[in-house]
Every structure is written in structure tokens, then in C-alpha cells.
PAFI-321767 format. One record per residue (C-alpha): residue number from 1; residue in three letters; x, y, z. Coordinates in Angstrom, 3 decimals. Each point is the difference from the previous one (the first is absolute). Example, Ala and Ser with C-alpha at 12.3 -4.5 7.8 and 13.67 -1.06 7.14 Angstrom:
REM PAFI-321767
PT  num  residu        px        py        pz
PT    1     ala    12.300    -4.500     7.800
PT    2     ser     1.370     3.440    -0.660
END
This chain:
REM PAFI-321767
PT  num  residu        px        py        pz
PT    1     met    -1.877    18.716    28.765
PT    2     ser     3.035     1.694    -1.492
PT    3     phe     0.926    -0.830    -3.521
PT    4     pro     1.951    -2.409    -0.753
PT    5     asn     4.040     0.718    -0.635
PT    6     ile     3.487    -2.096    -1.128
PT    7     pro     2.720     1.965     2.118
PT    8     asp     3.480     0.743    -1.488
PT    9     val    -1.247     0.680    -3.308
PT   10     ser     1.758     3.188    -1.454
PT   11     pro     0.896     1.578    -3.489
PT   12     ala     3.688    -1.132     0.869
PT   13     ile    -0.692    -3.976     0.157
PT   14     asp     1.736    -2.733    -2.092
PT   15     ile    -1.948    -2.921     0.057
PT   16     asn    -0.079    -2.821    -2.997
PT   17     arg    -2.708    -1.214    -1.806
PT   18     asp    -0.903    -2.719     2.655
PT   19     glu     0.036     2.500     2.645
PT   20     ile    -2.367     1.814    -1.714
PT   21     ile    -2.284    -3.164    -0.885
PT   22     asn    -0.643    -0.593     3.756
PT   23     leu    -0.467     3.372     0.633
PT   24     leu    -2.957     0.859    -2.117
PT   25     leu    -0.908    -3.729     1.013
PT   26     ala    -0.008     1.818     3.700
PT   27     ser    -1.846     3.240    -1.302
PT   28     ile    -2.976    -2.521    -0.807
PT   29     ala     0.165    -1.756     3.127
PT   30     phe     0.186     3.605     2.288
PT   31     glu    -3.228     1.078    -2.583
PT   32     glu    -2.192    -3.150     0.642
PT   33     leu     0.466     0.451     3.715
PT   34     gly    -0.631     3.354    -0.118
PT   35     leu    -3.548    -1.146    -1.471
PT   36     ala    -0.271    -2.839     2.391
PT   37     his    -0.070     2.841     2.709
PT   38     ile    -2.721     1.353    -2.185
PT   39     ile    -2.078    -2.979    -0.280
PT   40     asn    -0.105    -0.506     4.207
PT   41     ser    -0.724     3.594     0.672
PT   42     glu    -2.960    -0.393    -2.429
PT   43     gly    -0.755    -3.310     1.897
PT   44     glu     0.370     1.588     3.817
PT   45     lys    -2.525     2.838    -1.542
PT   46     ile    -3.151    -2.277    -0.274
PT   47     gln     1.268    -1.278     2.945
PT   48     phe    -0.405     3.204     1.844
PT   49     val    -3.557     1.174    -1.412
PT   50     leu    -1.244    -4.249     0.494
PT   51     gly     1.369     0.566     3.921
PT   52     thr     2.438    -3.156    -0.390
PT   53     leu     3.046     1.623     0.348
PT   54     glu     1.333    -1.418     3.057
PT   55     gly     0.782     2.744     3.112
PT   56     gln    -2.306     2.698    -2.173
PT   57     thr    -3.720     1.088    -0.935
PT   58     pro    -1.352     2.363    -2.363
PT   59     pro    -1.857     2.410     2.661
PT   60     val    -3.668     0.011    -2.102
PT   61     pro    -0.793    -3.218    -1.735
PT   62     pro    -0.166     0.680    -3.997
PT   63     thr    -3.080    -0.011    -1.729
PT   64     ile    -0.571    -2.194    -3.348
PT   65     ala     0.377     3.013    -1.844
PT   66     glu     3.598     0.685     1.034
PT   67     leu     1.356    -3.448     0.254
PT   68     leu    -0.835    -0.491    -3.954
PT   69     glu     2.020     3.318    -0.254
PT   70     ile     3.304    -1.254     1.877
PT   71     asn    -0.577    -2.687    -2.485
PT   72     arg     0.029     1.808    -2.804
PT   73     ser     3.293     1.673     1.448
PT   74     val     1.448    -3.308     0.567
PT   75     glu    -0.690    -1.336    -3.507
PT   76     gln     1.502     3.329    -1.375
PT   77     thr     3.057    -0.603     1.580
PT   78     leu     0.561    -3.435    -0.541
PT   79     arg    -0.657     0.648    -3.255
PT   80     ser     2.977     2.787    -0.530
PT   81     val     2.465    -2.919     2.101
PT   82     ile    -0.827    -2.793    -2.659
PT   83     lys     0.754     2.345    -2.556
PT   84     asn     3.257     0.923     1.427
PT   85     gln     0.227    -3.653     0.103
PT   86     met    -0.521    -0.866    -3.546
PT   87     leu     2.947     2.451    -0.952
PT   88     leu     2.234    -1.671     2.736
PT   89     gln    -0.645    -2.465    -1.831
PT   90     phe     0.870     1.113    -3.791
PT   91     lys     3.293     1.698     1.833
PT   92     leu     1.273    -3.401     1.486
PT   93     glu    -0.239    -1.515    -2.972
PT   94     asp     1.834     2.003    -2.073
PT   95     val     2.868    -0.330     2.839
PT   96     leu    -0.019    -3.413     0.106
PT   97     glu     0.499     0.398    -3.838
PT   98     ile     3.097     1.930     0.905
PT   99     pro     3.574    -2.782    -0.872
PT  100     gly     2.003     0.227     2.796
PT  101     glu     3.838     0.093     0.232
PT  102     ser     0.480    -4.110    -0.213
PT  103     thr     2.567    -0.864    -2.719
PT  104     thr    -0.763    -3.084    -2.617
PT  105     thr     3.058    -1.562    -1.047
PT  106     thr    -0.019    -1.863    -3.299
PT  107     ser     2.697    -2.733    -0.487
PT  108     thr     1.917    -0.679    -2.967
PT  109     ser     2.128    -2.786    -0.586
PT  110     thr     3.221    -0.692    -2.835
PT  111     thr     0.980    -2.665    -1.506
PT  112     thr     3.062    -0.265    -1.648
PT  113     thr     1.034    -2.974    -2.474
PT  114     thr     3.834    -1.091    -0.917
PT  115     thr     0.662    -2.657    -2.813
PT  116     gln     3.740    -0.400    -0.659
PT  117     thr     0.975    -2.160    -1.711
PT  118     thr     3.999    -1.210    -1.519
PT  119     thr     1.251    -1.778    -2.596
PT  120     thr     3.970    -1.227     0.833
PT  121     thr     2.449     0.221    -2.482
PT  122     thr     1.238    -3.111    -2.148
PT  123     thr     3.619    -0.816    -0.689
PT  124     thr     0.524    -2.124    -3.158
PT  125     glu     3.778    -0.477    -1.275
PT  126     ser     1.371    -2.714    -2.618
PT  127     thr     3.443    -0.599    -0.834
PT  128     thr     0.250    -2.253    -3.736
PT  129     thr     3.616    -0.857    -0.445
PT  130     thr     1.322    -2.208    -3.287
PT  131     thr     3.203    -1.072    -1.035
PT  132     thr     1.123    -1.529    -3.252
PT  133     glu     3.527    -0.861    -0.500
PT  134     ser     1.334    -1.845    -3.603
PT  135     thr     3.192    -1.965    -0.734
PT  136     thr     1.744    -0.899    -3.400
PT  137     thr     3.663    -0.896    -0.676
PT  138     thr     1.049     2.782    -1.342
PT  139     thr    -2.398     2.914     1.030
PT  140     glu    -0.481     0.678     3.777
PT  141     ser    -2.974     2.365     0.572
PT  142     thr    -1.736     0.915     2.986
PT  143     thr    -3.409     1.230    -0.196
PT  144     thr    -2.668     1.948     2.024
PT  145     thr    -0.748     0.413     2.628
PT  146     thr    -3.494     1.162     0.684
PT  147     glu    -1.706     1.099     3.053
PT  148     ser    -2.892     2.182     0.464
PT  149     thr    -1.635     1.103     3.774
PT  150     thr    -3.755     1.238    -0.653
PT  151     thr    -2.799     1.142     2.211
PT  152     thr     0.132     1.990     2.818
PT  153     thr    -3.907     1.734     0.583
PT  154     glu    -0.846     1.419     3.155
PT  155     ser    -3.430     1.219     0.205
PT  156     thr    -1.807     1.357     3.000
PT  157     thr    -3.684     0.497     0.302
PT  158     thr    -1.578     2.957     2.655
PT  159     thr    -3.798     0.242     0.190
PT  160     thr    -1.700     2.166     2.752
PT  161     thr    -3.841     0.624    -0.042
PT  162     glu    -1.092     2.339     2.645
PT  163     ser    -4.269     0.570     0.872
PT  164     thr    -1.379     2.516     2.503
PT  165     thr    -4.018    -1.057     0.518
PT  166     thr    -2.108     2.825     2.323
PT  167     thr    -2.958    -0.515     1.303
PT  168     ser    -2.459     2.616     1.812
PT  169     thr    -3.095    -1.250     1.820
PT  170     glu    -2.845     2.575     0.251
PT  171     ser    -3.018    -0.739     2.388
PT  172     thr    -2.798     2.266    -1.201
PT  173     thr    -3.640    -0.193     3.345
PT  174     thr    -3.343     0.503    -1.428
PT  175     thr    -2.568     1.339     1.910
PT  176     thr    -3.542    -1.570    -0.174
PT  177     thr    -3.365     1.941     1.319
PT  178     pro    -1.415    -2.279     2.500
PT  179     ala    -3.941    -1.002    -1.680
PT  180     arg    -3.138     0.652     2.029
PT  181     val    -2.269    -2.511     1.452
PT  182     cys    -3.766     1.074     0.029
PT  183     asp    -2.293    -0.455     3.232
PT  184     cys    -2.202     1.786    -1.059
PT  185     gly    -1.077     2.943    -3.291
PT  186     ile    -2.276     2.442    -1.620
PT  187     gln    -2.443    -1.698    -2.096
PT  188     asp     0.242     0.603    -3.659
PT  189     gly    -2.741     2.452    -1.224
PT  190     ser     0.021     1.731     3.482
PT  191     ser    -0.103     4.205    -0.900
PT  192     gly    -1.882     2.826     1.661
PT  193     ser    -0.010     3.618     0.496
PT  194     gly    -1.006     2.244     2.892
PT  195     thr     0.681     3.578     1.202
PT  196     val     2.683     1.362     2.165
PT  197     pro    -0.469     0.633     3.512
PT  198     asn     0.601     3.204     2.039
PT  199     gln     2.163    -1.811     3.107
PT  200     leu     2.604     0.163     2.339
PT  201     gly     3.140    -0.340    -2.404
PT  202     val    -1.717     0.275    -3.297
PT  203     asp     2.339     0.966    -3.200
PT  204     thr    -1.914     3.787     0.065
PT  205     arg     0.730     0.405    -3.564
PT  206     phe    -2.778    -2.974    -1.213
PT  207     ile    -2.639     0.315     2.980
PT  208     gly    -3.295    -0.187    -1.922
PT  209     gly     1.923    -1.442    -3.125
PT  210     thr    -0.907    -3.268    -1.340
PT  211     ala     2.380    -3.343     0.848
PT  212     asn    -0.436    -2.884    -2.025
PT  213     ile     1.432    -3.604     0.114
PT  214     gln     0.960    -1.210    -3.859
PT  215     asp    -1.271    -3.492     0.113
PT  216     pro     2.561    -1.041     2.791
PT  217     ser     1.047    -3.788    -0.285
PT  218     ile     2.104    -1.822     2.146
PT  219     cys     1.235    -3.842     0.348
PT  220     asp    -3.336    -0.430    -1.732
PT  221     gly    -1.047    -3.612     0.144
PT  222     cys     2.797     0.148     2.528
PT  223     gly     2.498     0.728    -2.435
PT  224     thr    -0.755    -2.536    -3.210
PT  225     gly    -0.048     3.119    -1.879
PT  226     ala     3.318     2.715    -1.320
PT  227     asp    -2.898     2.700    -0.615
PT  228     asp     0.201     1.794     3.414
PT  229     asn    -0.686     3.528     0.405
PT  230     leu    -0.471     2.845     2.758
PT  231     ala    -0.027     3.828    -1.890
PT  232     tyr    -1.661     2.637     2.387
PT  233     gln    -1.376     3.540    -1.044
PT  234     val    -0.839     3.298     1.282
PT  235     asn    -1.789     3.403    -1.798
PT  236     asn    -1.320     3.026     1.519
PT  237     gly    -0.377     2.708    -3.030
PT  238     gly     3.155    -0.295    -2.168
PT  239     thr     2.584    -1.859     2.652
PT  240     thr     0.670    -3.515    -0.165
PT  241     leu     2.485    -2.673     1.945
PT  242     arg     0.567    -3.116    -1.652
PT  243     ala     1.685    -3.062     2.028
PT  244     thr     0.323    -3.086    -1.742
PT  245     ala     1.551    -2.895     1.985
PT  246     gln     3.386    -2.030    -0.685
PT  247     leu    -1.377    -3.346     0.227
PT  248     asp     3.465    -1.438     1.068
PT  249     thr    -0.737     2.131     3.267
PT  250     ile    -2.710    -0.707     1.035
PT  251     glu    -0.599    -1.689     3.822
PT  252     ile    -3.823    -1.692     1.289
PT  253     gln    -1.034    -0.239     3.342
PT  254     cys    -3.403    -1.838    -0.015
PT  255     pro    -3.317    -0.329     2.027
PT  256     asp     0.472    -1.838     2.816
PT  257     pro    -2.204    -1.961     0.392
PT  258     phe    -1.638     0.720    -3.379
PT  259     ile    -3.447     0.054    -0.016
PT  260     ala    -2.435    -2.007    -2.645
PT  261     asp    -2.790     2.710     0.417
PT  262     pro     1.422     3.617     0.725
PT  263     thr    -2.516     3.157     0.675
PT  264     pro     1.098     3.947     0.689
PT  265     ala     0.244    -0.551     3.292
PT  266     asn     1.916    -3.051     0.390
PT  267     pro     2.472     0.039    -3.107
PT  268     asn     2.859    -1.959    -2.090
PT  269     thr     3.120     2.204     0.303
PT  270     ile     3.038    -0.306    -2.233
PT  271     ile     2.661     2.463    -0.300
PT  272     ile     2.235     0.029    -2.489
PT  273     ser     3.402     2.056     0.558
PT  274     gly     3.294     0.181    -2.937
PT  275     thr     1.181     2.812    -2.062
PT  276     ala    -1.819     2.087    -2.434
PT  277     asp     0.510     2.053    -3.673
PT  278     val    -1.556     3.150     0.947
PT  279     thr    -0.988     3.027    -2.137
PT  280     phe    -1.393     3.505     1.061
PT  281     thr    -1.787     2.049    -2.692
PT  282     asp    -0.352     3.724     0.826
PT  283     pro    -0.988     1.696    -3.249
PT  284     pro     1.837     2.415    -1.807
PT  285     ala     3.393    -1.198     2.665
PT  286     ser     1.737    -3.241    -1.762
PT  287     pro    -1.030    -3.418     1.618
PT  288     ile     2.007    -0.690     2.830
PT  289     thr     1.106    -3.907     0.555
PT  290     gly     1.794    -1.862     2.187
PT  291     thr    -0.795    -3.361     2.453
PT  292     ala    -1.215    -0.213     3.319
PT  293     ala    -0.652    -2.454     2.290
PT  294     phe    -3.468    -1.077     0.278
PT  295     ile    -2.554    -1.925     2.404
PT  296     tyr    -3.672    -1.401    -1.162
PT  297     thr    -2.662    -0.356     2.278
PT  298     phe    -3.285    -2.033    -1.814
PT  299     asn    -3.041    -0.727     2.538
PT  300     asp    -2.318    -2.499    -1.952
PT  301     gly    -3.747     0.554     1.987
PT  302     gly    -1.497    -2.713    -2.688
PT  303     thr    -2.535     1.240    -1.985
PT  304     gly    -2.456     3.064    -0.121
PT  305     pro     0.784     3.887    -0.226
PT  306     asn     2.521     1.613     1.070
PT  307     ala     1.073    -3.946     1.790
PT  308     asp     3.533     0.817    -1.152
PT  309     ser     2.766     2.575     0.903
PT  310     phe     4.094     0.421    -0.672
PT  311     ser     2.291     2.341     1.234
PT  312     ile     4.034     0.657    -1.524
PT  313     asp     3.043     1.714     2.025
PT  314     leu     2.601     1.056    -2.178
PT  315     val     3.596     0.764     1.404
PT  316     ser     2.600     2.140    -2.188
PT  317     thr     3.215     1.335    -0.013
PT  318     thr    -2.071     2.628    -2.778
PT  319     asp    -2.313     1.974     2.175
PT  320     glu    -2.963     0.860    -2.776
PT  321     leu    -0.090    -3.837    -0.480
PT  322     asn    -0.934    -0.704     3.725
PT  323     his    -3.574    -1.206     0.616
PT  324     tyr    -2.677    -1.117     2.248
PT  325     ser    -2.974    -0.608    -1.552
PT  326     gly    -2.654    -0.761     3.167
PT  327     val    -2.297    -2.477     0.321
PT  328     val    -1.375     0.105    -3.136
PT  329     ser    -3.943    -1.537     0.088
PT  330     leu     0.236    -1.829    -3.950
PT  331     asn    -3.273    -0.389    -2.358
PT  332     gly     1.261    -2.990    -1.574
PT  333     asn     1.090    -3.248     1.541
PT  334     ile     3.064    -1.356     1.785
PT  335     thr     0.164    -3.761     0.167
PT  336     ile     2.754    -1.487     2.148
PT  337     ile     0.909    -3.816    -0.122
PT  338     asp     1.588    -2.627     1.769
PT  339     cys     2.420    -2.894    -0.975
PT  340     pro    -0.510    -3.503     1.057
PT  341     ile     2.488    -1.685     2.454
PT  342     thr     2.308    -1.734    -2.288
PT  343     val     3.543     0.289    -0.940
PT  344     gly     0.174     0.802    -3.429
PT  345     ser     3.157     0.030    -2.657
PT  346     ile     1.380     3.979    -1.690
PT  347     asn    -1.407     0.559    -3.969
PT  348     ser     1.960     2.076    -2.469
PT  349     ala    -1.621     3.031     0.798
PT  350     gly     1.512    -0.019     4.009
PT  351     tyr    -3.304    -0.606     2.075
PT  352     cys    -1.331    -3.088     1.005
PT  353     ser    -2.614    -2.601    -0.970
PT  354     ala    -1.150    -0.890     3.118
PT  355     cys     0.991     1.210     3.235
PT  356     gln     0.830    -0.302     3.503
PT  357     lys    -1.871     2.705     2.447
PT  358     arg     2.704     2.075     1.504
PT  359     asn     0.705     3.749     0.934
PT  360     arg    -3.353     0.267     1.834
PT  361     leu    -0.863     3.594     1.830
END
């Protein structure tokens, strides 16, 4: 199988933001296609060894030891595929958050009000005339003509009022993280430690060291409490690695069916995945911190010494924070609980007080 490529891409290309996003999504799809081919080839490998691959039969039937070795080889390859898929998931989430070139238009409305008042001219004109005439025998006089003209008044008043009102509308989008529904969980008080085994794929820095699960509590009481905790620490000499889960990121896969009385040969298994804050310390060098995707596998084999076990796989873009513990046999107790088959309400802590089963293995 050749390495996937995207044609017609050279340093001289001129593309816009939307085309860049489409190319990134296409690259993720091509990488997933490559991983699918790898998974298919691993399946054909097992079919060939078992003699079930159509048209091909192994020349010599394999022994039990050879079958176990093939199984370990396939497991290691699939583990690497899963790590790559987790990194592709991070890449996909980052690409989907890149804003495109879409334009948002905010409309502005303008209202203009004009008021005009006109007071019209008023003209008043008055004329008064008085005439007095008096005659005597000896004297004649003619007196007086008085004429008065009064008033012409003219006034004009004009009032103009203008007002302009501008209204802007702005929208805000709020993203809320959906609440997690608990179908099963790990009971409060569970804890334990064990020795990191020398197994295929185990972090060689910690083989023979001590791995601790520090009071894990996930959906205790099916989510009635807000005191969840999931932390892991491994030590070997002076070298230490610690991972603390970001509780709002975790997803849970529950045992199906749930076993009321589990045993080491027939345990209840719960798988918890998410993102963790990780610190690696190797004195005298300074601590290295960052985040990693994690997958926990807890096996509850009931009561008794070494009845329970767990493993953790950490995948990070920082090499020092990558880690696989192997399957650690616990000196302690992990109790996996099952939630009732009823629907309840989400409480203020973001958990369900009585939950419906889902996400089964």
C-alpha cells in the first residue's frame, strides 16, 4: 500500500481559507484510510495462520505458542493504530474549530424625525377719524382733523427639530459542555498498587517500578456525588510519572453483561478514556508537563489477593509523556458498580442521579 497523497499541491499554490480547511480534512481522511488498510492486513494475517483465508493455507499448522506470538504481534500493531487514531481525533477537532471565510452582516437602522411648526403672520390695521366743527356769529373757525393709523405687526416663527437614532444588534453564541451520563462506575474507596511487568510494549523506564491507582472514584453511587477522582502515579528509582484525569473529558464503556459475582477468570471490565494532565520527573532535569489522551482498563475479579488488575495507555505529542503500564496485578481492590436501569436528572455537578444504561462493550 503506497502512502496516501493529495495531488496538485505545490509551494506556488494560491488557496483561500475554506480550501485549506478542506485539504486538512482530506489529509485526515487519507490517514484514516491508511490505518484501515493496516487493520485489514492484520486480520488477513490471523486468517492465514488459522487457514481460513480463502485460497491460501499455511504449509504447516501453527503451534499454540506460535498462535500466541502472532496474537501479541497483532495486538501491538493495533495498539499503535489506536494511538494514531487518537492523534487524528485531536487534529480533526482543531481543524473543525478553524473559522471559515463566511461573512456575518449586522444591519443598522436609522430613524430620522422632523418636526416643523409655522406660525403665520397676523396683520391688524385700524383707522380713527374725528371731525369737530363750530360756528358763531362773529367767528368762524374750522378745527381739527385728527387721523391716526396704527399698527401693522407681522411675525413669522419657524421651528425645526431633527433627531437621528442608530440601533446595532450583536449576537453572542455560548457553548455548553454536555453532561456525562453514568451507566456504571468505580466505587469510592477503591485503590491499589502493583509492579510494572516486563511485557511487550511496556514503558521500559518503569519496568519493575511501582504503579499506583490513587483512590479512583468515578460515578460513585451512579453520579450522586461531585468528588470524582482518577489519578495514576508510577515510580522507578527517582523517576516519576503522574497523570490526573480531566474529569469533564472522560467517557466510560461498561461491562455487558454486568457480572454480579466476578472472578479473576471472569471479571467485570470497565474502560475509561479521556484527557489527562501529565507530569514527568527525572532528577536532576526539570519536570516536563503537558496533556495526553489516556485509556484505562480496570478488571474487577472480585475479592481475594491479586484478583484485580488495570492498565493505562498515555498518548501525547511530547515523547517523554507517552507511557504504557502493561497489565498491573493489584495489591488492593477495585470495585466496579452497575447503575439502575432508570432515567434520572442531571445534577449541578454534571452527573446523573439515576442513569440509563448505554455505551456497552
